[in-house]
N, C-alpha and C positions, 0 to 999 in steps of 0.2 A: 556563526561560521564555526565549525567545529576544529579545533585545535589538534593537530597530529603530532602525538609525542613519541619521541625515539626511545627507544629502550636498548640500550647497550648491548645487554647480553641476547636480548632477542634478534639484535643484527650480526651479534656473531654468531648465533646459532644458524640463523640463513645464510650465512654467506659459507659457513663449515658445510652444510649440507647440498648447498649450489656447486662447490667446487667439486664435492664427492660424487656426485649426479653427472657431472660434466664429465669428471675422470673415468667413471665407468664407463660410459657410451664411448668416449674417446678410443677405450681398450677395447671394447666390444666391435664397433666399427672398423678397428685396424684388422681384425680378425673375422668378423663375421660381416656380412650383407646388414643392410640398414635394418630392416624388417625384424630379422632374428635378432640382432645386436639390440635393438629396442626392447623387445621382449625380455631376453637376458638382464636389461639395465634396469627394467620397471621389476621384474621379482627380487634382481640383488637389492635396489633402492628399498623396497618393501620391507624385506629382510631387514636390513640395516636400521630402518628406522623404527621397526618393532623391536630388534635387540635393544637398540641405542633408548628406546623409552621404557621398556622394562627394567634395564640396568641404572639408567641416570634419573628418572623420574618415580619409580618404584621404591628398588632394591637399595639404591645408594643414602637418601635421606633416611630411611628406615635405620640401615645400618649405622648411619652416623649420630643420628638421635637416640640407640639403643646400645651404640658401643660395640656392635656385633661386625667389624670389619672383617674379622677371618672367615666368618659365614658369607661376606660379601665376594671375598675374594676366589671363593669356592663356586659360588652361582656365577660370578663373573667367567670362572674358565667353562664353565657348562655353557653357559650360551654364547660364548666366543666357538666352542666346538660346534654348538648347533648352527650358528650363522656361518662358519666355515661348511657346513655341509649344504647349508640352503646355497653358498656360493657356487661351491663345485657341483653340486647336484643340476642346479639350472643351466649352468654352461654346457655341462657334460650332455644333459636330457635335450637342449636345444640343438647341439650337434647331432645328436643321432637323429630326433626328429626332423630336422630341416635343412642341414648341412651334409651330412653323410649320404655320398654317392650323387651330390649335384656338381656342377661344374665350377662351384665356387670352393668345393673340399680341396683339400690340398695336404701334402704330406707335412708341413710343418701344423696345420691346426689339427690334423689326425693325432699327431703327437702330443698337441697339449691338452685335447679335451676330447679324448676316445675313452681314454681310462680314467673311473671315477677317483681312484686313489692317489694316483698321480697327480691330477688336477687338485685333489683336496690338498695334498702336501703342500703344493704350490700357492695354495691359497691362505695358507695360512696367516703369513704377515699382513695379508689386507683384512681379515677380520679380526686380529688384534687391535692393530690401527685404527679400523674404524670405532670398535668398541673402547678402545682405552682414549681415543679422543673424546669421544661422547662425554666418557665418565669425566675427563679432566675438565671439559666444559661445565657439567654439571656440579664436579666438585667446588669449582672456582666461583661457581653461582652461590652455593651454599655457603661456602666460607663468608663470601661477602655478607650473606644474610645475616650470618650469626656475628661478625665483625660489627655488622649496624646495630644488631639487639645488645650487641655488649657494650658498644658505644652510648646506647640511650638507657640502659641501665646502671653505667657508670656515672652518668651526668645525673639521673635521678637520683642516686644514692648521694652524688656530693650537694645537690641541693638540698637533700634531706638531712645531711650532716650540718650542713651550714646553717638552716633553720634551728636546729637542736642549739649550735653554739650560739647564734645570736640569740635566741630564748634564753639561754643562761645568763647572757650579760645583762639583759632588757631589767627582770627583776631586782637584780642586785642593784642597779643603780637608783631606780625608783624607790625603794627602801632607805636607800642611804638619804636622798632627798628628804623622803617625808619624816625620817626622824630628825635632821635638821631643822625642818619645822617646825614639829614638835618643841623641841627644846626651847625655840625663839619664841613662842608663843607665849611662853612662862616668863620671859625676860622682856622681851621687846615687840611687842604687837605690831608697831609700824614697820620695823627690819622685817619680822615674818611676813606682812602681807608684800613687800618686795621680794622676799623670797618665793613665795607663792606664784607672785607674776613669772618669776624667771621659771618656777619649776612647770609653769602651765606649758610654755615654749618648750621645753624639753619634752614634757610627755607629748605634746602634737607633733613634734618632731619623729619621736619614737613610733606613736602609734600610725601614722598616715605616710609618712616618707621612706620608714624604714624596713618596708616590707618589700622593696624591689631589690632586685639583685645589686645595682649601683646605684649612687646619689651625685648630686651637684658638688665639686669640692667646696664651694662657697656656703652650701646648705651645712655641711659637715663642720666647717671652721665655725659659724656662727652657733653651731650646736656646741662645740668646746667652750667657744668664750662663754654661752650661758652657764656651761659646768664649773669653768673656773671662777666666774663671779659669783656664784653660790658658796663655791669653798671660801671665796676672799670675806663674804658675811659671815661665814660662820667661822672663820680663824680670827676675823678683826685683826688686833694689833699684835697677836701672837706669833703670826707667821707673814714673811716678806715674800710676795708673790711677784714675778717679775715674767713678762710675756712679750714675745716679740712674734708679730703677725706680718708675713711677706707674700701674699698671693696675687701672682701677676694674671691668671687665668683660672678665674672660679667657676668655669663652664665645663672643666675637666670632670672626668666622673671616679670616684674612688669608693671602696666597700662601704657601708652603711656601718657607724660605729668600731671601726675599724683601730681608732686611737683612743678611745675612752678607757679599757682597761688601764692603759700608761698613766693616764691623767688621774684615774681614780687610785689607784695604787700609790700615786707620789704623794697625794695627800693623804691618803690613810696610813701610810707606813712613815711618813717625814717625822723626824725627831727634834726636838728643841733644847739645845744644851743648856745646861744651868747658866743662867745671867745673860742668855743670848736669844736671838730669833733662831726658827727654824725657816727655812728658806724652800721655796721651789720655784724652778727657773724652767721658763717654757719657750722653745723656738721651733716656730712652723714656717718653714721659707719654700719656694717653689723655682725651679731652674730649669728652663724649658720643661722637658717631659719627667722631670724628677720630683718627686715631694721629700724635703728631709725635714725630718721631726727627732728632735731632741727634748729629753725632758731630766732635770735633775733634781733629787732631793736631799736635805740634809740627813745624815744618817749616824746611828749612834751604836757601839758595842753594848750598850746596856739595853738596846732593843732588838733582840735577835729574829732572825726572820727563818724560815723553816729551809727556804732554798732560793736560788735566784730568780726563779720564775715567777716570785711576788703571788703565787696562790693561782685558783682557778682560771681567774681574769686574763692573765699572761699566756698561759698553757693556751685557751681558746684562740685568742688572736695570734699564737706561733701558729696553729694547726690552720687558722683561716687564710694567714699569709702562704702557708705552704699549698694548700689548696687553688686558689685562685691568683696567686702571683709567683708560681714556681719560676725559679731562676731570674725574677724581675726584682727581688727586695735584698734587702741585706739589713741583718739586726743583730745589735750589739748590746749585751747588758752588762753591765759593770757594777762591781760591790766593793766598797773598802769601809775602812773603820768609819771615815767620816761621811761619804756620799753614796748615793745609789743612782745609777743614769741608764738611759735606755737611749739608743740611736738609731733609728730607723731610715732607709732610704728605700723607697720604691718607684716604678716607673708607671705613672700614671695612665689610667686608661683616655682614649682618644675620644674626642668629642661625638656624640651621639647626634 
């Protein structure tokens, strides 16, 4: 069974022409007998459709596409004038051919339709209304089409930009982990083997699960845990690492690799004061629809950074947050002489 699809613009157009045809016929039957009124209405209706088609379907889209609206205005005035002549000419012609001198002729009809120029002047508002309404409907349709295309292009641009940002994250992390394994292979083969297993989990997640728009929160958290485990192995006793994971609903969705740059930079820029351990403290907790992430690492004035963004990784994550969590996140980065901290709160995506 064939499904009937209702097109909003088509329905509006049909209703407009139905109302216009009814108004024509009503006006003509008020002045003329039914047969002459029908003739006049058919002529008027045909002229109006032809004028609206030329203006709305041909000239207006071309003018909008090429930025020639001034030319279109002139063309519209000329076609409106032509339509006015058709309206007045048909009325006057039918009067002289079928009404004049018959019993249905009257003084009021003679005054309204016997003189072409008088009728043409009185018909100007009708011609203007017909063409302006037809062009208005068509302009609305074209504008709607442009808006849809613009939204599509914006979405494609967004996806492409996010892909670029994500691609900048992945290689950096991979090279870091591989470098850790290379160093450990020369010192502790057994520990390097453990690290290699962790790296395989990290790589599997990046290759097979991060090509989606969003991932399950529980998978992203597991990925972060694997990453922290790798850093624990690399740093050994030189660094104190404390983590709190409090996730109540791991089936919520989040952007893949969103929190990785914060973790990477904390371990990359952590400082170790003389005769003391450096530290990294990570807290990730979920409160209803909010995900609250904080990470803090020891800092030292002897280890200057270029800026508070901690490099390209954090700049990328800022852009991703602005693109896909607009007005749905709060990011605070604080740097002092003794610590560097990041606090992020985001509204989680609903379950899919």
